[in-house]
N, C-alpha and C positions, 0 to 999 in steps of 0.2 A: 045761151047755149054755142052761137057762136063763139064767142071768145073761150070759151071752155076746150072747143072743139080748135079752135087756132092754137092757143095752149099746150093741147096734147100733140097734135100734127108737129110743131116746133121740137118739143121733148124728144119726138121719137127721132125726128132729124135730127138731133144733138148725140143722141145716143147712138144713130147707127154712125156716123160720122168720126165719133170719139171710139168706138167698136172697130173701126176700118183701120182707122191712124193706129192704132194700140197695136197690131197684127205684124210680126216682125217676119221677115224672111230668112228662113233658114234652106241653105243652098246644102246641097250634097255631092255634087263637082269643083272640085280645090280649082281648079285650072279658072272656070269660067268664074268663080266668085276674085280671083286673083285681075282678070281681067276688067271685072265691075269695080273693083277697088283702083285698080289701076286709072279706070277712066272718072272715077269719082274722087280720086287723091282720099283714099280712104284704107284705113287699115284692114287686114282678116281675122278674123277672132271664131280657132277651130273650138267646139267643143265637144270632147270624148266624153261622151255618156252610154249608160247604160239603162234609155229612158222607160224600162218597164220593170226593172228591179229593182237596180242600184236608189236605194233611199237619200243619199245625200246628193245625187243627180236630179233627182224628181224636186226633192228641197229646194236644191239651187234653181232652179225652174220657175217654182213658185214665188221663191223670196228675192231672187234678182232676176231673172230674164224677164218676170212676166209685171216686174215694177214699170211705174210711167218714166223714173228717173232713169233705170236703164232702156227704156225703149226709146226717150227722148236721146239718149246720148249714144247708143246704137245706131238711131237713125241716122243721124248726123256724120258719125266716125267710123265705122265698121262696116263692114260685109261680112256675114254669119256661116259659120260652115258649122252644120252638124255630121259627126262621125258617130254614130250609132251602133251600138252592140248589144242588140235586143236578145231576150231569151225568149219570147213568148210571139214575138212579130216576126213575120219573115220578111227580109230586106229582097230587093235584089241581086240578082249573084253579081252585077258589075259595080254597084254600090257595096256591098260586101266585100268584094274585092278590093276597093277602091280604100275601104275605111281599113281594111286590114293593112295595104300598105302605107299610110298615114301614120298608123299605131307605129308599125316598125320604126318609118323614118323619124318621127319624134321620141321611138321610146317610152312610151307609154305603157306604166306598168300598175294602173290604178284609175277609176273614175271617182267622182269626175275630173278630167282635166282639160284645161283652158290653155291655149297656145296662141299668140297673136304673133304676126306676122306681119311684114310690108307688103307692097303688093307685089314684089319681084321674088316672095317667096322667103325671104331673112326672116330668121326669127328672130322677133324682138322683147321674148320675154315667153315665161310659164308661169299657171296658176296651178300647183296641183293639191287634190282634194280641197274641203272644205274651210278647216280652219275656223271652226265652230260655227256661227250660221252661213258661211259662205264666201267666196269670194263679191267684193264690193266692188260698185264701178269706181271707187277711188281705187281700188287693185290694180283694175285694168287701164285705168287712165293715166297711172303711172310709170305701164309697159308700152302706153302709145304716145310717145314724145311729141309728136304736133296736133292732137288735140288738146283742146280747152273748153270741157262742157262746165254747162253750169255748175257752182259749189250744190252739193246736195242740199236737201231743204229737210231731211228728216232722216233717222235711222232705218237700216235695210233689217233690223232683228224683229 
């Protein structure tokens, strides 16, 4: 009984640690994200999304952003920014205005669109749409010159 309880507690602890580690922080303030990227020597990835209505955006989140491979890569190399354009949920006015400004600045015409910046705000590249199953970490890696994540071990399809 003692052994069973010990194993159960160890399993719960491991699950809690894994769940906490997998959660990435998506910022809504680009200036703060750029400051963090500069301090941590990382790139900035802006995800222009329609999180509650865009099917391809939802697919991108499930099939790319939620994968352990992306989460490990992003944790080491990226500061993430979400510029959301929802239809059902209401965003604070300042976030909505900032998202509109970013959308205009980067000439976003559709969702999802990913924009990669250096910490100074210089655009390094973008990925528009999903091209099948969606942008893969390799697509993002190719636009982040200094990042060298481990090679993928599986397909994201």
